[in-house]
C-alpha positions in Angstrom: 3.0 -6.9 84.6 5.7 -4.3 84.1 9.3 -4.7 85.0 9.0 -2.3 87.9 6.1 -3.9 89.6 6.4 -6.3 92.5 5.9 -9.9 91.7 3.1 -10.4 94.3 0.6 -8.2 96.1 -0.1 -10.0 99.3 1.9 -7.6 101.6 2.9 -4.0 101.5 6.6 -4.6 101.3 8.5 -3.6 98.1 9.7 -7.1 97.3 6.8 -8.9 98.9 7.4 -12.2 97.1 10.5 -12.7 99.2 8.3 -13.4 102.3 7.2 -16.8 103.5 3.5 -17.7 103.1 1.2 -16.9 105.9 -0.6 -19.6 108.0 -3.8 -19.6 105.9 -1.8 -19.8 102.7 0.4 -22.6 104.0 -2.8 -24.6 105.0 -4.2 -24.2 101.5 -0.8 -25.2 100.0 -0.7 -28.3 102.1 -3.9 -29.5 100.4 -2.3 -29.3 97.0 1.2 -30.3 98.0 1.2 -33.0 95.4 1.0 -30.4 92.6 2.7 -27.3 93.9 5.7 -26.6 96.2 6.1 -23.6 98.6 7.7 -21.7 95.7 4.3 -21.4 94.0 5.5 -23.4 91.0 4.3 -26.9 90.1 6.8 -29.8 89.9 6.5 -30.1 86.2 6.8 -26.4 85.6 9.9 -26.3 87.9 11.6 -29.0 85.9 10.8 -27.3 82.6 12.2 -24.1 84.1 15.5 -25.8 85.0 15.8 -27.2 81.5 15.0 -23.9 79.8 17.6 -22.1 82.0 20.1 -24.8 81.2 19.4 -24.3 77.5 20.0 -20.6 77.8 23.2 -21.1 79.8 24.4 -23.4 77.0 23.7 -20.7 74.4 25.4 -18.2 76.7 28.7 -20.1 76.7 28.3 -21.3 73.2 28.2 -17.7 72.0 31.0 -16.6 74.3 33.5 -19.1 72.8 32.4 -19.1 69.2 35.0 -16.3 68.7 37.7 -18.4 70.2 36.9 -21.2 67.7 37.6 -18.9 64.8 40.3 -16.7 66.4 43.1 -17.5 63.9 40.7 -16.6 61.1 39.9 -13.3 62.9 43.6 -12.5 63.4 44.2 -13.2 59.7 41.2 -11.2 58.5 42.0 -8.1 60.5 45.8 -8.5 60.6 46.0 -8.1 64.4 48.5 -9.4 67.0 48.0 -11.5 70.1 47.4 -8.4 72.3 44.5 -7.1 70.3 43.1 -10.7 69.9 43.0 -11.0 73.7 41.0 -7.7 73.9 38.0 -9.5 72.2 37.5 -11.5 75.3 38.5 -8.8 77.7 36.0 -6.1 76.5 33.2 -8.7 76.7 34.1 -9.7 80.2 34.5 -6.1 81.4 31.0 -5.0 80.3 29.6 -8.2 81.6 31.4 -7.7 84.9 30.5 -4.1 85.5 26.8 -4.6 84.7 26.4 -7.7 86.8 25.8 -5.7 90.0 23.1 -3.6 88.3 21.2 -6.8 87.3 22.0 -8.4 90.6 20.3 -5.4 92.4 17.3 -5.6 90.0 17.1 -9.4 90.3 16.7 -9.3 94.1 13.8 -6.8 93.7 11.9 -7.2 90.5 10.5 -9.9 88.2 13.5 -12.0 87.1 12.1 -13.6 83.9 11.3 -10.2 82.4 14.8 -9.0 83.2 16.4 -12.1 81.6 14.1 -11.8 78.5 15.2 -8.3 77.9 18.9 -9.2 78.3 18.8 -12.2 76.0 16.9 -10.3 73.3 19.5 -7.5 73.4 22.4 -10.0 73.4 21.0 -11.9 70.4 20.5 -8.8 68.3 24.0 -7.4 69.1 25.7 -10.8 68.3 23.9 -10.8 64.9 25.1 -7.2 64.3 28.7 -8.1 65.1 28.7 -10.7 62.3 28.6 -7.8 59.7 31.8 -6.1 60.9 33.7 -4.7 57.9 37.4 -5.6 57.5 38.6 -2.0 58.1 36.8 -1.5 61.4 38.1 -4.0 64.0 37.0 -1.5 66.7 33.3 -2.2 65.7 33.8 -5.9 66.5 35.3 -4.9 69.9 32.4 -2.6 70.6 29.7 -5.2 69.7 31.5 -7.9 71.8 31.4 -5.5 74.7 27.7 -5.0 74.2 27.1 -8.7 74.2 28.2 -8.6 77.9 25.1 -6.5 78.7 22.7 -9.3 77.8 24.7 -12.0 79.4 25.1 -10.1 82.7 21.3 -10.0 82.9 21.1 -13.7 82.8 24.1 -15.1 84.7 23.4 -13.2 87.9 19.7 -14.2 88.1 19.3 -17.8 86.7 20.9 -19.6 89.7 18.7 -17.8 92.2 15.6 -19.0 90.4 16.8 -22.6 90.7 17.6 -21.9 94.4 13.9 -20.8 94.9 12.6 -24.0 93.3 14.7 -26.6 95.1 16.6 -27.2 98.4 19.4 -29.4 99.7 20.1 -32.5 97.6 17.7 -31.6 94.8 19.1 -28.2 94.5 22.6 -29.6 94.1 21.4 -32.0 91.4 19.6 -29.2 89.5 22.6 -26.9 89.7 24.8 -29.7 88.4 22.4 -30.0 85.4 22.5 -26.2 85.0 26.3 -26.0 85.1 26.8 -28.9 82.7 25.9 -26.3 80.2 29.0 -24.3 80.8 31.6 -26.8 79.5 29.2 -28.3 77.0 28.2 -24.9 75.7 31.9 -23.8 75.6 32.9 -26.9 73.7 30.0 -26.4 71.2 31.1 -22.8 70.7 34.5 -24.1 69.4 32.9 -26.8 67.4 30.0 -24.9 65.8 32.1 -21.8 65.3 34.9 -23.6 63.5 32.7 -26.0 61.5 30.2 -23.3 60.4 33.1 -21.1 59.4 34.6 -24.0 57.5 31.4 -24.9 55.7 30.5 -21.3 54.8 34.2 -20.4 54.0 33.6 -17.3 56.0 34.1 -16.8 59.8 31.3 -14.2 60.0 28.7 -17.0 59.7 29.9 -18.5 62.9 28.4 -15.5 64.8 25.0 -16.0 63.1 24.0 -19.3 64.8 23.2 -18.3 68.4 21.0 -15.2 67.8 18.2 -17.3 66.3 18.4 -19.8 69.1 18.5 -16.9 71.6 15.1 -15.6 70.4 13.6 -19.0 70.9 14.9 -18.9 74.4 13.1 -15.6 75.0 9.8 -17.1 73.9 10.3 -20.1 76.2 11.1 -17.7 79.1 8.0 -15.6 78.6 5.5 -18.4 78.0 6.8 -21.4 80.0 8.9 -20.1 82.9 7.0 -19.0 86.1 8.5 -16.7 88.6 9.0 -18.5 91.9 8.5 -16.8 95.3 11.9 -15.7 96.7 13.0 -17.8 99.7 9.5 -19.3 100.3 10.7 -22.9 99.8 13.3 -22.3 102.6 11.4 -20.0 104.9 10.5 -21.2 108.4 7.2 -20.4 110.1 8.8 -18.6 112.9 10.2 -15.8 110.8 9.9 -13.9 107.5 12.6 -12.8 105.1 12.8 -9.1 104.5 14.5 -7.1 101.8 17.4 -5.0 103.2 19.2 -2.1 101.6 22.0 -2.7 99.0 24.7 -1.3 101.2 23.6 -3.5 104.1 23.7 -6.5 101.7 27.3 -5.6 100.7 28.4 -5.2 104.3 26.9 -8.6 105.3 28.6 -10.3 102.3 32.0 -8.7 103.1 31.8 -10.4 106.5 30.9 -13.8 105.1 34.3 -15.4 104.9 33.1 -18.5 103.1 31.6 -16.3 100.3 34.7 -14.1 100.1 37.3 -16.8 100.0 35.4 -19.1 97.7 35.0 -16.1 95.4 38.8 -15.7 95.3 39.1 -19.4 94.6 36.7 -19.2 91.8 38.6 -16.2 90.5 41.6 -18.5 89.9 39.2 -20.9 88.0 38.0 -18.0 85.9 41.6 -16.9 85.2 42.7 -20.3 84.0 39.5 -21.1 82.0 39.5 -17.7 80.4 43.1 -18.0 79.2 42.7 -21.6 77.9 39.3 -20.8 76.3 40.7 -18.1 74.1 44.2 -19.3 73.5 44.2 -23.1 73.6 43.1 -23.7 69.9 45.5 -21.1 68.7 48.3 -22.6 70.8 47.6 -26.1 69.4 47.6 -24.8 65.9 50.9 -23.0 66.3 52.4 -26.2 67.9 51.3 -28.2 64.9 53.1 -25.7 62.6 56.2 -25.8 64.9 56.4 -29.6 64.8 55.8 -29.7 61.0 52.5 -31.5 61.3 50.7 -28.6 59.5 51.5 -25.9 57.0 51.3 -22.2 57.9 47.9 -20.6 57.4 47.7 -18.4 54.3 43.9 -18.3 53.9 40.9 -18.6 56.1 39.7 -21.6 58.2 43.1 -21.8 59.9 42.4 -23.9 63.0 39.2 -25.7 62.2 40.4 -29.1 63.2 42.1 -27.9 66.4 39.0 -26.0 67.5 36.9 -29.1 66.8 39.1 -31.4 68.9 39.5 -28.9 71.7 35.8 -28.3 71.7 35.0 -32.0 71.9 37.5 -32.4 74.8 35.9 -29.4 76.6 32.4 -31.0 76.2 33.4 -34.4 77.5 35.7 -33.1 80.3 33.0 -30.7 81.4 30.4 -33.4 81.8 32.9 -35.7 83.6 34.2 -32.9 85.8 30.9 -31.5 87.0 29.4 -35.0 87.5 32.4 -36.3 89.4 32.8 -33.2 91.5 29.1 -33.3 92.6 29.3 -37.1 93.3 32.6 -36.9 95.2 31.3 -34.0 97.3 28.1 -35.9 98.0 30.0 -38.9 99.3 32.4 -36.8 101.4 29.5 -34.9 103.0 28.7 -38.0 105.0 32.2 -37.7 106.6 32.8 -34.0 106.8 30.6 -30.9 106.4 33.6 -29.2 104.8 33.4 -31.5 101.7 32.5 -28.9 99.2 35.5 -26.5 99.5 37.8 -29.4 99.9 36.7 -31.0 96.6 37.1 -27.6 94.9 40.6 -27.3 96.3 41.5 -30.8 95.2 40.2 -30.1 91.7 42.4 -27.0 91.2 45.5 -28.5 92.8 45.2 -31.6 90.7 44.6 -29.7 87.5 47.7 -27.6 87.8 50.4 -30.2 87.0 48.4 -31.7 84.2 47.9 -28.3 82.5 51.7 -27.6 83.0 52.5 -30.9 81.3 50.1 -30.2 78.5 51.8 -26.9 77.7 55.4 -28.1 77.9 54.7 -31.4 76.0 53.1 -29.6 73.0 56.4 -29.5 71.1 57.1 -33.2 71.6 53.8 -35.1 71.3 50.4 -33.9 70.2 48.7 -37.0 71.6 50.3 -36.4 75.1 49.2 -32.8 74.9 45.6 -33.7 74.3 45.7 -36.4 77.1 47.0 -33.9 79.7 44.5 -31.2 78.5 41.8 -33.8 79.0 42.9 -34.6 82.6 43.6 -30.9 83.5 40.2 -29.7 82.3 38.4 -32.6 84.0 39.8 -31.6 87.4 39.2 -27.9 86.7 35.5 -28.5 85.9 34.9 -30.2 89.2 34.3 -26.7 90.7 31.4 -25.3 88.7 28.3 -26.7 90.4 29.9 -26.9 93.8 31.0 -23.2 94.0 27.5 -22.2 93.0 26.0 -24.4 95.7 28.4 -22.9 98.3 27.2 -19.4 97.5 23.5 -20.4 97.7 23.7 -22.0 101.1 26.0 -19.5 102.9 24.0 -16.5 101.7 20.3 -15.7 102.7 17.8 -15.8 99.8 17.2 -12.0 99.6 20.9 -11.4 99.0 21.7 -14.1 96.5 21.4 -12.1 93.2 23.6 -9.4 94.8 26.1 -12.1 95.9 26.0 -13.7 92.4 26.7 -10.3 90.9 29.5 -9.5 93.4 31.1 -12.9 92.7 30.9 -12.3 89.0 32.6 -8.8 89.3 35.5 -10.0 91.5 36.1 -13.3 89.6 36.1 -11.6 86.2 37.9 -8.5 87.3 40.8 -10.4 88.7 40.2 -13.5 86.5 39.2 -13.8 82.9 38.6 -10.1 82.2 42.3 -9.6 82.0 43.8 -13.0 81.6 43.3 -13.4 77.8 44.7 -10.0 77.2 47.6 -10.5 79.7 48.5 -13.8 78.1 48.5 -12.1 74.7 50.6 -9.1 75.9 53.2 -11.4 77.6 53.3 -13.5 74.5 54.0 -10.4 72.3 56.7 -9.2 74.8 58.5 -12.5 74.9 58.6 -12.9 71.1 62.1 -12.0 70.0 61.3 -12.0 66.3 58.3 -12.7 64.1 58.9 -16.4 63.2 56.8 -19.5 63.5 59.2 -20.7 66.2 58.7 -17.6 68.4 55.0 -17.4 67.7 54.7 -20.8 69.4 57.4 -20.4 72.0 56.2 -17.1 73.4 52.6 -18.2 73.7 53.8 -21.4 75.3 55.7 -19.6 78.0 52.9 -17.1 78.7 50.4 -19.9 79.2 52.5 -21.5 81.9 51.2 -18.8 84.2 47.9 -20.7 84.4 49.3 -23.6 86.4 50.6 -21.3 89.2 47.3 -19.4 89.4 45.5 -22.8 89.8 47.7 -23.6 92.8 46.8 -20.3 94.4 43.1 -20.9 93.8 43.4 -24.3 95.6 44.8 -22.4 98.6 41.8 -20.1 98.7 39.4 -23.1 98.7 41.3 -24.7 101.6 40.9 -21.5 103.6 37.2 -21.6 102.8 36.9 -24.9 104.5 37.8 -23.3 107.8 34.7 -21.1 107.8 32.1 -23.1 105.8 30.3 -24.6 108.8 29.9 -21.4 110.7 28.6 -19.4 107.7 26.2 -22.0 106.6 24.7 -22.2 110.1 24.3 -18.4 110.1 22.5 -18.3 106.8 20.1 -21.2 107.7 19.3 -19.5 111.0 19.3 -15.9 109.8 16.8 -13.5 111.5 16.8 -9.7 110.7 18.0 -7.7 113.7 16.7 -4.3 114.9 19.7 -2.4 113.6 19.3 -3.9 110.1 17.1 -1.6 108.0 14.5 -3.1 105.6 13.1 -1.5 102.5 9.5 -0.4 102.7 7.5 1.7 100.1 6.5 5.1 101.1 4.3 7.2 98.9 5.3 5.1 95.9 9.0 5.2 96.7 11.2 3.0 98.8 12.6 4.2 102.1 14.7 2.4 104.8 13.4 2.0 108.3 14.5 -0.1 111.3 12.9 -3.5 111.6 11.6 -2.7 115.0 9.4 0.1 113.7 7.4 -2.2 111.4 7.2 -5.4 113.5 3.9 -6.0 115.4 
C-alpha cells in the first residue's frame, strides 16, 4: 500500500476508513467480538501498538533533551553565550511546530503508520548526522536540530489519534496515561543518557549517537507489528456515519470549540515552563554550585554531568508520579463533577508555581532545598500531560483529531517552548552586568522566575475551560454532519467538496 492510498476500500469516500462498519460487517464482527474490536485490531495487537507507540514517544523526548543534558559542554565546545544556546531548542521546536499541521492533515486522511515510519527514519538519520558537527560550524548543529523537528512532527500529531481509535472512555484514559508516562521518563533519560554517555566517552558528540539506532528499531516495529485501526469506528453509532470534511471546515469548527481553544492556551503555559526548565535547569544548578563554592568552574568537557544526572532522575520520578496522580485524582473527581479534568489541570499548574519559585530563589542558599522544591514543582506540573490529551480527544470528533493535535502543537509551541528557552537566554544575557560567575548565576536565576508567573496564567486558562467542557463534550459525542458542511469525495481520481445532502440517499 502506498502512502497516498486510502486505508480501506469498502466505500467510495476518500478517507473511507473513517466510517463506521455497515450492518452486515457489524454482525460478522459480533461473532468474533472476543478477538477483535470495532477498530479492526485484535486486543493483543492493540496492546502491542500502545507499547510500541509509548516506546517511540520515550525515544522522541529522550532525543529532544539529550542536548540539554550536555548543554554546558556544547557551550564550552563552540564558545557560545546563553542566547545562542537557547536557539538549539528554539529551531527544533519551530520546525516541529510549523510542520505539525502538514502531518496533521495527512494523518486525518492517509495511512498513519507509514507516515510515522518515514518521519522516524528521517529523524534518526538527521540526529546521527548532527553528532558529526565540526567545532567551527555551530550553524550546522542548529540546522540539523531543526531538521529533527520534521521527523518528530510526523509522530506527535498522529500517535495519540491511533490510541483514540483503539480504546474509548476509561480504557482510553489509562492507555493515554501509559503513553504520556514516556514524556517525563524520556526527558529524564535524555539528561541521564546524554550526560553519562558524554562522560564515559569524554566527548559530548557520542550523546547524540544513542537514539538513532533505537529509532530504526522503532521503525521496524511500526511496519511489522502495528496495524492501522479504522478511524472513529470504535466510537461510531449505528444511526450515523463519520465523514471527512475539508481542512478549512475543520479549522472553523475547532476555532468555535472553546474547550479545545482554552485548554490549548493552558497547555501553552505548560509548554513554556517545561521548555524553559528542560533546557536551562541543569545549567542553572551547575552555576549555582559554582556560586556557592560547591564546585570548581568548568575548564574542560563534562561540565554538568552530575547535575544532569540528578535532574534527569528527578524528571523521571516526578513525571511518573505526576501523570499517575493526575489521572487518578481526575478519575475520582469525575464521580462528583464532569468538570474534573480541567480543574485538575488548573490545580496542577497553580500548585507548581510557588514551588518552582522557591526552587529558583533557594538555589543560592541550599542545594537540597532546591532539589526538593523542583521535585514538588515538576510533580504538579506533570499532572497535566495525559489529561490534556484526553480532553482534546473527547471534545473533538474523530475525523478532526489529527488536525486538532497539530493545531494544539502549533499554538502551544509557538507561544510556549519555541521561544521560551531563547527568551530566557536573551533575558539572562541582558541582565548580566559583567562576565563573572556571580552574574552568570544571578542573571539566569532572575530570568527563570518568569516561569512561575506563566504557570499561574496557565491555571487561569484551565479554570476557564471548565466552564465549557460539558457542552463541548456533548457536542462531540452527538455530532452529525449538517447539510451546509461539505465533505470530501473523490472525483476522477481527485478530491472535491460537495454538500452532504447531495450524497446522502
